N, CA, C and O atoms as a GROMACS GRO file, in nm:
protein
  604
    1UNK      N    1 -23.458  12.743  14.023
    1UNK     CA    2 -23.553  12.896  13.997
    1UNK      C    3 -23.597  12.918  13.902
    1UNK      O    4 -23.542  12.879  13.799
    2UNK      N    5 -23.733  13.002  13.900
    2UNK     CA    6 -23.737  13.042  13.754
    2UNK      C    7 -23.750  13.185  13.802
    2UNK      O    8 -23.788  13.249  13.900
    3UNK      N    9 -23.675  13.206  13.627
    3UNK     CA   10 -23.574  13.320  13.592
    3UNK      C   11 -23.674  13.456  13.507
    3UNK      O   12 -23.697  13.423  13.391
    4UNK      N   13 -23.720  13.564  13.534
    4UNK     CA   14 -23.781  13.623  13.382
    4UNK      C   15 -23.709  13.626  13.332
    4UNK      O   16 -23.737  13.677  13.223
    5UNK      N   17 -23.583  13.592  13.344
    5UNK     CA   18 -23.498  13.676  13.170
    5UNK      C   19 -23.487  13.519  13.081
    5UNK      O   20 -23.411  13.428  13.050
    6UNK      N   21 -23.596  13.560  13.071
    6UNK     CA   22 -23.580  13.404  12.911
    6UNK      C   23 -23.445  13.344  12.815
    6UNK      O   24 -23.427  13.233  12.764
    7UNK      N   25 -23.341  13.499  12.817
    7UNK     CA   26 -23.219  13.532  12.654
    7UNK      C   27 -23.163  13.403  12.773
    7UNK      O   28 -23.164  13.285  12.738
    8UNK      N   29 -23.112  13.451  12.929
    8UNK     CA   30 -22.962  13.342  12.917
    8UNK      C   31 -23.070  13.371  13.112
    8UNK      O   32 -23.161  13.430  13.171
    9UNK      N   33 -22.890  13.216  13.124
    9UNK     CA   34 -22.891  13.171  13.267
    9UNK      C   35 -22.790  13.276  13.390
    9UNK      O   36 -22.714  13.232  13.477
   10UNK      N   37 -22.812  13.381  13.368
   10UNK     CA   38 -22.633  13.436  13.404
   10UNK      C   39 -22.718  13.509  13.517
   10UNK      O   40 -22.835  13.540  13.535
   11UNK      N   41 -22.581  13.523  13.590
   11UNK     CA   42 -22.632  13.545  13.767
   11UNK      C   43 -22.581  13.673  13.768
   11UNK      O   44 -22.553  13.737  13.667
   12UNK      N   45 -22.567  13.717  13.905
   12UNK     CA   46 -22.540  13.772  13.988
   12UNK      C   47 -22.338  13.911  13.922
   12UNK      O   48 -22.300  14.028  13.917
   13UNK      N   49 -22.279  13.725  13.884
   13UNK     CA   50 -22.122  13.794  13.872
   13UNK      C   51 -22.117  13.760  13.719
   13UNK      O   52 -22.034  13.828  13.659
   14UNK      N   53 -22.186  13.672  13.645
   14UNK     CA   54 -22.182  13.660  13.484
   14UNK      C   55 -22.177  13.772  13.401
   14UNK      O   56 -22.291  13.788  13.357
   15UNK      N   57 -22.069  13.893  13.340
   15UNK     CA   58 -22.081  13.951  13.305
   15UNK      C   59 -22.180  13.965  13.155
   15UNK      O   60 -22.231  14.074  13.127
   16UNK      N   61 -22.200  13.841  13.065
   16UNK     CA   62 -22.256  13.826  12.983
   16UNK      C   63 -22.405  13.881  13.009
   16UNK      O   64 -22.448  13.965  12.929
   17UNK      N   65 -22.486  13.838  13.117
   17UNK     CA   66 -22.598  13.858  13.122
   17UNK      C   67 -22.607  13.977  13.125
   17UNK      O   68 -22.719  14.014  13.090
   18UNK      N   69 -22.486  14.121  13.174
   18UNK     CA   70 -22.461  14.246  13.200
   18UNK      C   71 -22.408  14.321  13.005
   18UNK      O   72 -22.411  14.425  12.939
   19UNK      N   73 -22.375  14.208  12.997
   19UNK     CA   74 -22.337  14.256  12.862
   19UNK      C   75 -22.404  14.272  12.742
   19UNK      O   76 -22.394  14.375  12.676
   20UNK      N   77 -22.502  14.131  12.693
   20UNK     CA   78 -22.625  14.138  12.680
   20UNK      C   79 -22.746  14.187  12.755
   20UNK      O   80 -22.828  14.245  12.683
   21UNK      N   81 -22.756  14.184  12.802
   21UNK     CA   82 -22.867  14.296  12.846
   21UNK      C   83 -22.836  14.419  12.752
   21UNK      O   84 -22.870  14.407  12.634
   22UNK      N   85 -22.767  14.552  12.798
   22UNK     CA   86 -22.703  14.634  12.787
   22UNK      C   87 -22.772  14.722  12.614
   22UNK      O   88 -22.830  14.820  12.565
   23UNK      N   89 -22.680  14.537  12.577
   23UNK     CA   90 -22.659  14.541  12.410
   23UNK      C   91 -22.887  14.546  12.379
   23UNK      O   92 -22.979  14.626  12.363
   24UNK      N   93 -22.867  14.443  12.384
   24UNK     CA   94 -23.070  14.383  12.436
   24UNK      C   95 -23.144  14.528  12.432
   24UNK      O   96 -23.212  14.567  12.337
   25UNK      N   97 -23.115  14.613  12.572
   25UNK     CA   98 -23.213  14.741  12.550
   25UNK      C   99 -23.125  14.834  12.453
   25UNK      O  100 -23.185  14.937  12.421
   26UNK      N  101 -23.063  14.828  12.427
   26UNK     CA  102 -23.022  14.914  12.253
   26UNK      C  103 -23.094  14.946  12.191
   26UNK      O  104 -23.151  15.050  12.157
   27UNK      N  105 -23.092  14.746  12.150
   27UNK     CA  106 -23.127  14.761  12.015
   27UNK      C  107 -23.328  14.791  12.017
   27UNK      O  108 -23.395  14.866  11.946
   28UNK      N  109 -23.377  14.683  12.146
   28UNK     CA  110 -23.488  14.731  12.171
   28UNK      C  111 -23.572  14.872  12.205
   28UNK      O  112 -23.688  14.895  12.239
   29UNK      N  113 -23.426  14.973  12.171
   29UNK     CA  114 -23.508  15.116  12.228
   29UNK      C  115 -23.607  15.116  12.381
   29UNK      O  116 -23.704  15.178  12.426
   30UNK      N  117 -23.532  15.027  12.417
   30UNK     CA  118 -23.533  15.125  12.556
   30UNK      C  119 -23.581  15.272  12.668
   30UNK      O  120 -23.506  15.366  12.690
   31UNK      N  121 -23.716  15.257  12.723
   31UNK     CA  122 -23.726  15.361  12.707
   31UNK      C  123 -23.714  15.396  12.894
   31UNK      O  124 -23.770  15.321  12.974
   32UNK      N  125 -23.631  15.523  12.941
   32UNK     CA  126 -23.610  15.445  13.080
   32UNK      C  127 -23.686  15.426  13.187
   32UNK      O  128 -23.726  15.540  13.206
   33UNK      N  129 -23.759  15.324  13.314
   33UNK     CA  130 -23.799  15.254  13.361
   33UNK      C  131 -23.890  15.122  13.290
   33UNK      O  132 -23.967  15.036  13.332
   34UNK      N  133 -23.819  15.168  13.128
   34UNK     CA  134 -23.909  15.034  13.077
   34UNK      C  135 -23.813  14.922  13.145
   34UNK      O  136 -23.693  14.942  13.164
   35UNK      N  137 -23.892  14.783  13.184
   35UNK     CA  138 -23.884  14.680  13.195
   35UNK      C  139 -23.873  14.593  13.107
   35UNK      O  140 -23.957  14.508  13.135
   36UNK      N  141 -23.753  14.526  12.902
   36UNK     CA  142 -23.834  14.495  12.845
   36UNK      C  143 -23.865  14.317  12.874
   36UNK      O  144 -23.887  14.256  12.769
   37UNK      N  145 -23.866  14.277  12.934
   37UNK     CA  146 -23.851  14.132  12.990
   37UNK      C  147 -23.993  14.100  13.053
   37UNK      O  148 -24.037  13.985  13.057
   38UNK      N  149 -24.071  14.226  13.108
   38UNK     CA  150 -24.218  14.157  13.164
   38UNK      C  151 -24.325  14.120  13.086
   38UNK      O  152 -24.426  14.060  13.122
   39UNK      N  153 -24.281  14.178  12.928
   39UNK     CA  154 -24.337  14.079  12.828
   39UNK      C  155 -24.349  13.948  12.749
   39UNK      O  156 -24.410  13.892  12.657
   40UNK      N  157 -24.274  13.936  12.822
   40UNK     CA  158 -24.133  13.782  12.735
   40UNK      C  159 -24.164  13.706  12.774
   40UNK      O  160 -24.154  13.698  12.896
   41UNK      N  161 -24.226  13.590  12.693
   41UNK     CA  162 -24.276  13.440  12.732
   41UNK      C  163 -24.113  13.370  12.807
   41UNK      O  164 -23.992  13.371  12.783
   42UNK      N  165 -24.206  13.317  12.908
   42UNK     CA  166 -24.137  13.176  13.034
   42UNK      C  167 -24.242  13.107  13.055
   42UNK      O  168 -24.361  13.125  13.034
   43UNK      N  169 -24.164  13.004  13.110
   43UNK     CA  170 -24.207  12.841  13.054
   43UNK      C  171 -24.247  12.882  13.253
   43UNK      O  172 -24.177  12.950  13.328
   44UNK      N  173 -24.379  12.812  13.285
   44UNK     CA  174 -24.435  12.829  13.383
   44UNK      C  175 -24.437  12.977  13.431
   44UNK      O  176 -24.391  13.072  13.367
   45UNK      N  177 -24.529  12.987  13.618
   45UNK     CA  178 -24.566  13.082  13.610
   45UNK      C  179 -24.424  13.116  13.748
   45UNK      O  180 -24.352  13.052  13.826
   46UNK      N  181 -24.468  13.335  13.681
   46UNK     CA  182 -24.382  13.441  13.694
   46UNK      C  183 -24.431  13.561  13.824
   46UNK      O  184 -24.546  13.594  13.855
   47UNK      N  185 -24.390  13.576  13.843
   47UNK     CA  186 -24.435  13.661  13.978
   47UNK      C  187 -24.398  13.749  13.924
   47UNK      O  188 -24.283  13.723  13.889
   48UNK      N  189 -24.437  13.887  13.878
   48UNK     CA  190 -24.376  14.014  13.958
   48UNK      C  191 -24.432  14.085  14.027
   48UNK      O  192 -24.555  14.083  14.020
   49UNK      N  193 -24.377  14.165  14.109
   49UNK     CA  194 -24.360  14.230  14.237
   49UNK      C  195 -24.479  14.378  14.126
   49UNK      O  196 -24.478  14.385  14.003
   50UNK      N  197 -24.560  14.467  14.215
   50UNK     CA  198 -24.606  14.616  14.124
   50UNK      C  199 -24.489  14.666  14.251
   50UNK      O  200 -24.452  14.638  14.365
   51UNK      N  201 -24.455  14.792  14.098
   51UNK     CA  202 -24.353  14.802  14.098
   51UNK      C  203 -24.393  15.028  14.030
   51UNK      O  204 -24.374  15.063  13.914
   52UNK      N  205 -24.426  15.092  14.104
   52UNK     CA  206 -24.418  15.282  14.075
   52UNK      C  207 -24.243  15.305  14.095
   52UNK      O  208 -24.147  15.258  14.155
   53UNK      N  209 -24.278  15.401  14.010
   53UNK     CA  210 -24.124  15.470  13.937
   53UNK      C  211 -24.192  15.653  13.978
   53UNK      O  212 -24.315  15.647  13.978
   54UNK      N  213 -24.156  15.754  14.001
   54UNK     CA  214 -24.206  15.884  14.081
   54UNK      C  215 -24.045  15.920  14.035
   54UNK      O  216 -23.944  15.851  14.033
   55UNK      N  217 -24.068  16.044  14.004
   55UNK     CA  218 -23.960  16.167  13.901
   55UNK      C  219 -23.948  16.298  14.055
   55UNK      O  220 -24.024  16.282  14.150
   56UNK      N  221 -23.860  16.400  14.054
   56UNK     CA  222 -23.905  16.484  14.115
   56UNK      C  223 -23.710  16.514  14.133
   56UNK      O  224 -23.632  16.421  14.152
   57UNK      N  225 -23.664  16.677  14.119
   57UNK     CA  226 -23.623  16.784  14.059
   57UNK      C  227 -23.475  16.653  14.122
   57UNK      O  228 -23.391  16.628  14.036
   58UNK      N  229 -23.458  16.589  14.253
   58UNK     CA  230 -23.308  16.542  14.286
   58UNK      C  231 -23.310  16.398  14.232
   58UNK      O  232 -23.207  16.330  14.235
   59UNK      N  233 -23.412  16.356  14.188
   59UNK     CA  234 -23.412  16.280  14.122
   59UNK      C  235 -23.595  16.109  14.116
   59UNK      O  236 -23.718  16.108  14.110
   60UNK      N  237 -23.477  16.008  14.123
   60UNK     CA  238 -23.655  15.877  14.070
   60UNK      C  239 -23.652  15.820  14.189
   60UNK      O  240 -23.571  15.861  14.272
   61UNK      N  241 -23.726  15.731  14.214
   61UNK     CA  242 -23.799  15.683  14.339
   61UNK      C  243 -23.911  15.531  14.210
   61UNK      O  244 -23.993  15.527  14.118
   62UNK      N  245 -23.800  15.405  14.333
   62UNK     CA  246 -23.874  15.268  14.238
   62UNK      C  247 -23.951  15.251  14.382
   62UNK      O  248 -23.891  15.201  14.477
   63UNK      N  249 -24.008  15.270  14.386
   63UNK     CA  250 -24.145  15.212  14.521
   63UNK      C  251 -24.188  15.075  14.507
   63UNK      O  252 -24.285  15.064  14.432
   64UNK      N  253 -24.127  14.924  14.578
   64UNK     CA  254 -24.191  14.769  14.455
   64UNK      C  255 -24.205  14.754  14.535
   64UNK      O  256 -24.128  14.804  14.617
   65UNK      N  257 -24.349  14.645  14.593
   65UNK     CA  258 -24.415  14.579  14.674
   65UNK      C  259 -24.365  14.410  14.724
   65UNK      O  260 -24.419  14.317  14.663
   66UNK      N  261 -24.293  14.386  14.801
   66UNK     CA  262 -24.254  14.336  14.863
   66UNK      C  263 -24.314  14.187  14.981
   66UNK      O  264 -24.255  14.080  14.995
   67UNK      N  265 -24.350  14.199  15.000
   67UNK     CA  266 -24.388  14.113  15.107
   67UNK      C  267 -24.331  14.072  15.156
   67UNK      O  268 -24.223  14.078  15.096
   68UNK      N  269 -24.317  13.996  15.288
   68UNK     CA  270 -24.254  13.891  15.326
   68UNK      C  271 -24.142  13.817  15.340
   68UNK      O  272 -24.083  13.731  15.405
   69UNK      N  273 -24.139  13.953  15.166
   69UNK     CA  274 -23.965  13.933  15.262
   69UNK      C  275 -23.821  13.997  15.258
   69UNK      O  276 -23.781  14.109  15.224
   70UNK      N  277 -23.751  13.871  15.312
   70UNK     CA  278 -23.594  13.984  15.411
   70UNK      C  279 -23.462  14.053  15.297
   70UNK      O  280 -23.377  14.015  15.217
   71UNK      N  281 -23.510  14.160  15.348
   71UNK     CA  282 -23.416  14.212  15.375
   71UNK      C  283 -23.233  14.169  15.242
   71UNK      O  284 -23.188  14.208  15.134
   72UNK      N  285 -23.197  14.065  15.359
   72UNK     CA  286 -23.121  13.962  15.325
   72UNK      C  287 -23.106  13.821  15.175
   72UNK      O  288 -23.019  13.734  15.175
   73UNK      N  289 -23.213  13.836  15.068
   73UNK     CA  290 -23.280  13.787  15.059
   73UNK      C  291 -23.259  13.893  14.937
   73UNK      O  292 -23.228  13.854  14.824
   74UNK      N  293 -23.280  14.037  14.973
   74UNK     CA  294 -23.297  14.128  14.803
   74UNK      C  295 -23.170  14.153  14.760
   74UNK      O  296 -23.077  14.180  14.836
   75UNK      N  297 -23.163  14.146  14.662
   75UNK     CA  298 -22.987  14.148  14.605
   75UNK      C  299 -23.059  14.258  14.490
   75UNK      O  300 -23.173  14.246  14.447
   76UNK      N  301 -22.916  14.420  14.434
   76UNK     CA  302 -22.968  14.513  14.397
   76UNK      C  303 -22.871  14.553  14.336
   76UNK      O  304 -22.799  14.612  14.416
   77UNK      N  305 -22.807  14.555  14.188
   77UNK     CA  306 -22.662  14.584  14.115
   77UNK      C  307 -22.750  14.607  13.996
   77UNK      O  308 -22.844  14.548  13.942
   78UNK      N  309 -22.662  14.746  13.974
   78UNK     CA  310 -22.611  14.874  13.859
   78UNK      C  311 -22.497  14.835  13.838
   78UNK      O  312 -22.389  14.837  13.898
   79UNK      N  313 -22.568  14.767  13.662
   79UNK     CA  314 -22.442  14.820  13.587
   79UNK      C  315 -22.478  14.861  13.452
   79UNK      O  316 -22.592  14.826  13.422
   80UNK      N  317 -22.396  14.942  13.336
   80UNK     CA  318 -22.478  14.922  13.145
   80UNK      C  319 -22.568  14.990  13.207
   80UNK      O  320 -22.662  14.941  13.146
   81UNK      N  321 -22.634  15.087  13.303
   81UNK     CA  322 -22.767  15.227  13.266
   81UNK      C  323 -22.843  15.064  13.333
   81UNK      O  324 -22.963  15.093  13.333
   82UNK      N  325 -22.837  14.988  13.360
   82UNK     CA  326 -22.916  14.856  13.377
   82UNK      C  327 -22.937  14.824  13.549
   82UNK      O  328 -22.860  14.793  13.640
   83UNK      N  329 -23.086  14.851  13.538
   83UNK     CA  330 -23.058  14.815  13.723
   83UNK      C  331 -23.147  14.682  13.732
   83UNK      O  332 -23.212  14.660  13.630
   84UNK      N  333 -23.162  14.583  13.843
   84UNK     CA  334 -23.086  14.447  13.863
   84UNK      C  335 -23.169  14.459  13.927
   84UNK      O  336 -23.205  14.576  13.939
   85UNK      N  337 -23.282  14.314  14.034
   85UNK     CA  338 -23.342  14.386  14.162
   85UNK      C  339 -23.393  14.226  14.162
   85UNK      O  340 -23.420  14.164  14.060
   86UNK      N  341 -23.399  14.177  14.284
   86UNK     CA  342 -23.354  13.968  14.193
   86UNK      C  343 -23.434  13.977  14.413
   86UNK      O  344 -23.404  14.050  14.507
   87UNK      N  345 -23.547  13.851  14.396
   87UNK     CA  346 -23.546  13.853  14.589
   87UNK      C  347 -23.597  13.675  14.554
   87UNK      O  348 -23.644  13.606  14.464
   88UNK      N  349 -23.555  13.668  14.677
   88UNK     CA  350 -23.655  13.528  14.803
   88UNK      C  351 -23.741  13.532  14.867
   88UNK      O  352 -23.785  13.614  14.947
   89UNK      N  353 -23.773  13.432  14.828
   89UNK     CA  354 -23.935  13.438  15.008
   89UNK      C  355 -23.923  13.332  15.022
   89UNK      O  356 -23.984  13.314  14.916
   90UNK      N  357 -23.895  13.209  15.061
   90UNK     CA  358 -23.935  13.040  15.137
   90UNK      C  359 -23.987  13.135  15.261
   90UNK      O  360 -23.974  13.233  15.334
   91UNK      N  361 -24.083  12.969  15.203
   91UNK     CA  362 -24.156  12.874  15.266
   91UNK      C  363 -24.151  12.872  15.390
   91UNK      O  364 -24.129  12.753  15.412
   92UNK      N  365 -24.159  12.936  15.514
   92UNK     CA  366 -24.151  12.867  15.663
   92UNK      C  367 -24.331  12.686  15.717
   92UNK      O  368 -24.447  12.645  15.712
   93UNK      N  369 -24.210  12.674  15.752
   93UNK     CA  370 -24.208  12.600  15.797
   93UNK      C  371 -24.350  12.547  15.852
   93UNK      O  372 -24.366  12.525  15.972
   94UNK      N  373 -24.453  12.528  15.752
   94UNK     CA  374 -24.608  12.407  15.844
   94UNK      C  375 -24.657  12.251  15.875
   94UNK      O  376 -24.770  12.204  15.859
   95UNK      N  377 -24.549  12.196  15.918
   95UNK     CA  378 -24.560  12.054  15.924
   95UNK      C  379 -24.714  12.009  15.976
   95UNK      O  380 -24.770  11.904  15.945
   96UNK      N  381 -24.758  12.098  16.048
   96UNK     CA  382 -24.934  12.044  16.180
   96UNK      C  383 -24.997  12.098  16.048
   96UNK      O  384 -25.095  12.031  16.012
   97UNK      N  385 -24.968  12.191  15.977
   97UNK     CA  386 -25.074  12.196  15.922
   97UNK      C  387 -25.185  12.221  15.750
   97UNK      O  388 -25.184  12.316  15.672
   98UNK      N  389 -25.227  12.156  15.748
   98UNK     CA  390 -25.289  12.128  15.601
   98UNK      C  391 -25.296  12.306  15.484
   98UNK      O  392 -25.331  12.407  15.545
   99UNK      N  393 -25.273  12.315  15.386
   99UNK     CA  394 -25.240  12.432  15.340
   99UNK      C  395 -25.385  12.421  15.215
   99UNK      O  396 -25.401  12.338  15.126
  100UNK      N  397 -25.469  12.533  15.252
  100UNK     CA  398 -25.645  12.448  15.169
  100UNK      C  399 -25.637  12.580  15.025
  100UNK      O  400 -25.674  12.561  14.909
  101UNK      N  401 -25.557  12.753  15.105
  101UNK     CA  402 -25.540  12.813  15.002
  101UNK      C  403 -25.380  12.871  15.016
  101UNK      O  404 -25.300  12.846  15.106
  102UNK      N  405 -25.364  12.948  14.911
  102UNK     CA  406 -25.228  12.988  14.926
  102UNK      C  407 -25.228  13.101  14.805
  102UNK      O  408 -25.241  13.068  14.687
  103UNK      N  409 -25.214  13.216  14.840
  103UNK     CA  410 -25.253  13.346  14.710
  103UNK      C  411 -25.116  13.377  14.699
  103UNK      O  412 -25.049  13.405  14.599
  104UNK      N  413 -25.076  13.364  14.856
  104UNK     CA  414 -24.893  13.530  14.770
  104UNK      C  415 -24.839  13.388  14.820
  104UNK      O  416 -24.860  13.288  14.888
  105UNK      N  417 -24.723  13.478  14.702
  105UNK     CA  418 -24.589  13.496  14.619
  105UNK      C  419 -24.442  13.378  14.710
  105UNK      O  420 -24.395  13.435  14.808
  106UNK      N  421 -24.398  13.277  14.690
  106UNK     CA  422 -24.280  13.229  14.706
  106UNK      C  423 -24.182  13.182  14.617
  106UNK      O  424 -24.214  13.139  14.506
  107UNK      N  425 -24.106  13.185  14.643
  107UNK     CA  426 -23.966  13.224  14.524
  107UNK      C  427 -23.921  13.345  14.524
  107UNK      O  428 -23.940  13.445  14.594
  108UNK      N  429 -23.829  13.306  14.391
  108UNK     CA  430 -23.760  13.461  14.304
  108UNK      C  431 -23.858  13.504  14.249
  108UNK      O  432 -23.965  13.446  14.233
  109UNK      N  433 -23.828  13.607  14.217
  109UNK     CA  434 -23.852  13.723  14.141
  109UNK      C  435 -23.724  13.774  14.042
  109UNK      O  436 -23.633  13.692  14.047
  110UNK      N  437 -23.704  13.853  13.980
  110UNK     CA  438 -23.622  13.918  13.845
  110UNK      C  439 -23.663  14.026  13.800
  110UNK      O  440 -23.721  14.020  13.691
  111UNK      N  441 -23.650  14.138  13.855
  111UNK     CA  442 -23.727  14.251  13.720
  111UNK      C  443 -23.536  14.320  13.703
  111UNK      O  444 -23.429  14.302  13.762
  112UNK      N  445 -23.576  14.384  13.612
  112UNK     CA  446 -23.449  14.481  13.529
  112UNK      C  447 -23.516  14.587  13.437
  112UNK      O  448 -23.596  14.561  13.346
  113UNK      N  449 -23.459  14.745  13.485
  113UNK     CA  450 -23.470  14.857  13.432
  113UNK      C  451 -23.363  14.899  13.402
  113UNK      O  452 -23.256  14.863  13.449
  114UNK      N  453 -23.386  15.004  13.296
  114UNK     CA  454 -23.304  15.017  13.142
  114UNK      C  455 -23.288  15.202  13.330
  114UNK      O  456 -23.388  15.226  13.398
  115UNK      N  457 -23.180  15.263  13.350
  115UNK     CA  458 -23.166  15.362  13.358
  115UNK      C  459 -23.138  15.500  13.236
  115UNK      O  460 -23.100  15.510  13.120
  116UNK      N  461 -23.177  15.575  13.331
  116UNK     CA  462 -23.154  15.751  13.328
  116UNK      C  463 -23.061  15.780  13.255
  116UNK      O  464 -22.956  15.735  13.302
  117UNK      N  465 -23.043  15.843  13.143
  117UNK     CA  466 -22.898  15.888  13.165
  117UNK      C  467 -22.766  15.944  13.294
  117UNK      O  468 -22.646  15.926  13.316
  118UNK      N  469 -22.886  16.018  13.354
  118UNK     CA  470 -22.878  16.169  13.496
  118UNK      C  471 -22.862  16.045  13.590
  118UNK      O  472 -22.800  16.083  13.689
  119UNK      N  473 -22.874  15.992  13.593
  119UNK     CA  474 -22.832  15.871  13.743
  119UNK      C  475 -22.713  15.872  13.754
  119UNK      O  476 -22.637  15.852  13.660
  120UNK      N  477 -22.654  15.911  13.940
  120UNK     CA  478 -22.600  15.862  14.032
  120UNK      C  479 -22.549  15.712  13.999
  120UNK      O  480 -22.608  15.631  14.069
  121UNK      N  481 -22.516  15.691  13.967
  121UNK     CA  482 -22.559  15.538  14.011
  121UNK      C  483 -22.433  15.508  14.140
  121UNK      O  484 -22.448  15.400  14.199
  122UNK      N  485 -22.325  15.587  14.181
  122UNK     CA  486 -22.263  15.573  14.305
  122UNK      C  487 -22.355  15.638  14.449
  122UNK      O  488 -22.302  15.623  14.559
  123UNK      N  489 -22.467  15.697  14.441
  123UNK     CA  490 -22.578  15.742  14.491
  123UNK      C  491 -22.641  15.645  14.451
  123UNK      O  492 -22.710  15.673  14.352
  124UNK      N  493 -22.646  15.575  14.474
  124UNK     CA  494 -22.810  15.498  14.446
  124UNK      C  495 -22.782  15.440  14.625
  124UNK      O  496 -22.670  15.423  14.673
  125UNK      N  497 -22.929  15.415  14.707
  125UNK     CA  498 -22.953  15.375  14.863
  125UNK      C  499 -23.094  15.349  14.854
  125UNK      O  500 -23.182  15.429  14.822
  126UNK      N  501 -23.109  15.171  14.899
  126UNK     CA  502 -23.227  15.112  14.868
  126UNK      C  503 -23.294  15.132  15.033
  126UNK      O  504 -23.212  15.196  15.100
  127UNK      N  505 -23.410  15.099  15.109
  127UNK     CA  506 -23.389  14.997  15.158
  127UNK      C  507 -23.571  14.957  15.175
  127UNK      O  508 -23.668  14.989  15.106
  128UNK      N  509 -23.563  14.905  15.251
  128UNK     CA  510 -23.683  14.733  15.305
  128UNK      C  511 -23.861  14.739  15.417
  128UNK      O  512 -23.919  14.658  15.490
  129UNK      N  513 -23.874  14.813  15.393
  129UNK     CA  514 -23.949  14.796  15.529
  129UNK      C  515 -24.082  14.767  15.533
  129UNK      O  516 -24.100  14.854  15.447
  130UNK      N  517 -24.169  14.734  15.548
  130UNK     CA  518 -24.273  14.652  15.596
  130UNK      C  519 -24.352  14.655  15.454
  130UNK      O  520 -24.426  14.729  15.389
  131UNK      N  521 -24.290  14.526  15.447
  131UNK     CA  522 -24.244  14.454  15.246
  131UNK      C  523 -24.263  14.540  15.131
  131UNK      O  524 -24.321  14.509  15.026
  132UNK      N  525 -24.193  14.683  15.167
  132UNK     CA  526 -24.205  14.836  15.053
  132UNK      C  527 -24.051  14.825  15.020
  132UNK      O  528 -23.962  14.834  15.105
  133UNK      N  529 -24.035  14.808  14.916
  133UNK     CA  530 -23.899  14.840  14.873
  133UNK      C  531 -23.880  14.990  14.805
  133UNK      O  532 -23.929  15.037  14.703
  134UNK      N  533 -23.770  15.059  14.923
  134UNK     CA  534 -23.745  15.183  14.816
  134UNK      C  535 -23.679  15.269  14.751
  134UNK      O  536 -23.654  15.379  14.799
  135UNK      N  537 -23.637  15.229  14.618
  135UNK     CA  538 -23.487  15.241  14.583
  135UNK      C  539 -23.480  15.377  14.589
  135UNK      O  540 -23.591  15.426  14.567
  136UNK      N  541 -23.408  15.446  14.607
  136UNK     CA  542 -23.386  15.594  14.544
  136UNK      C  543 -23.224  15.574  14.400
  136UNK      O  544 -23.120  15.516  14.369
  137UNK      N  545 -23.307  15.660  14.371
  137UNK     CA  546 -23.176  15.673  14.218
  137UNK      C  547 -23.173  15.882  14.229
  137UNK      O  548 -23.263  15.957  14.192
  138UNK      N  549 -23.035  15.921  14.296
  138UNK     CA  550 -23.034  16.042  14.293
  138UNK      C  551 -22.958  16.179  14.110
  138UNK      O  552 -22.854  16.137  14.060
  139UNK      N  553 -22.991  16.255  14.072
  139UNK     CA  554 -23.012  16.232  13.902
  139UNK      C  555 -22.777  16.273  13.970
  139UNK      O  556 -22.718  16.248  14.075
  140UNK      N  557 -22.759  16.300  13.916
  140UNK     CA  558 -22.639  16.421  13.936
  140UNK      C  559 -22.676  16.567  13.898
  140UNK      O  560 -22.749  16.631  13.823
  141UNK      N  561 -22.530  16.591  14.050
  141UNK     CA  562 -22.574  16.798  14.005
  141UNK      C  563 -22.523  16.809  13.948
  141UNK      O  564 -22.456  16.892  14.009
  142UNK      N  565 -22.442  16.795  13.791
  142UNK     CA  566 -22.481  16.889  13.723
  142UNK      C  567 -22.624  16.859  13.614
  142UNK      O  568 -22.650  16.941  13.526
  143UNK      N  569 -22.713  16.725  13.637
  143UNK     CA  570 -22.807  16.729  13.555
  143UNK      C  571 -22.943  16.776  13.631
  143UNK      O  572 -23.050  16.756  13.574
  144UNK      N  573 -22.940  16.836  13.754
  144UNK     CA  574 -23.029  16.858  13.787
  144UNK      C  575 -23.083  17.029  13.794
  144UNK      O  576 -23.021  17.116  13.855
  145UNK      N  577 -23.204  17.050  13.722
  145UNK     CA  578 -23.241  17.174  13.713
  145UNK      C  579 -23.169  17.238  13.872
  145UNK      O  580 -23.137  17.170  13.970
  146UNK      N  581 -23.157  17.388  13.854
  146UNK     CA  582 -23.111  17.474  13.908
  146UNK      C  583 -23.167  17.608  13.960
  146UNK      O  584 -23.125  17.705  13.897
  147UNK      N  585 -23.269  17.640  14.084
  147UNK     CA  586 -23.310  17.746  14.007
  147UNK      C  587 -23.179  17.938  14.019
  147UNK      O  588 -23.093  17.957  14.104
  148UNK      N  589 -23.231  18.070  13.868
  148UNK     CA  590 -23.219  18.142  13.975
  148UNK      C  591 -23.268  18.236  14.010
  148UNK      O  592 -23.370  18.275  13.954
  149UNK      N  593 -23.205  18.315  14.126
  149UNK     CA  594 -23.271  18.369  14.175
  149UNK      C  595 -23.305  18.525  14.077
  149UNK      O  596 -23.206  18.569  14.018
  150UNK      N  597 -23.428  18.599  14.060
  150UNK     CA  598 -23.340  18.714  13.980
  150UNK      C  599 -23.313  18.822  14.098
  150UNK      O  600 -23.362  18.821  14.211
  151UNK      N  601 -23.227  18.910  14.046
  151UNK     CA  602 -23.197  18.974  14.146
  151UNK      C  603 -23.233  19.148  14.056
  151UNK      O  604 -23.217  19.254  14.117
   0.00000   0.00000   0.00000
């Protein structure tokens, strides 16, 4: 499996990956929603899903294009204000056909994003529909703008 993170082979439950990533993000002064590993050189071909990030008064929304990925093979975790998303797409068997061209991505991907301080990690929700992964990251209630009525 080709991993986007060149500095460690840490898995989901490997606390050293999370600790090293949090420290790396701090040293690099990573901005919210920046993925510092995107420009890191790795061996072979690395696929990174197209990702958009939006913000409104209630929170942030990450929209990631991952066509052909099943939700059971997509993992999302948050720790130390770092959001880690990974997934794997398994090739369908085509034993009776020769493949002449393939432009779709097969295999695995990993992305990591530094989260802003105001994200309420306990209320994050994710949905995968029609190849679009949507992750909603609500702001903590005390960090949301509050409209004050003038009387």
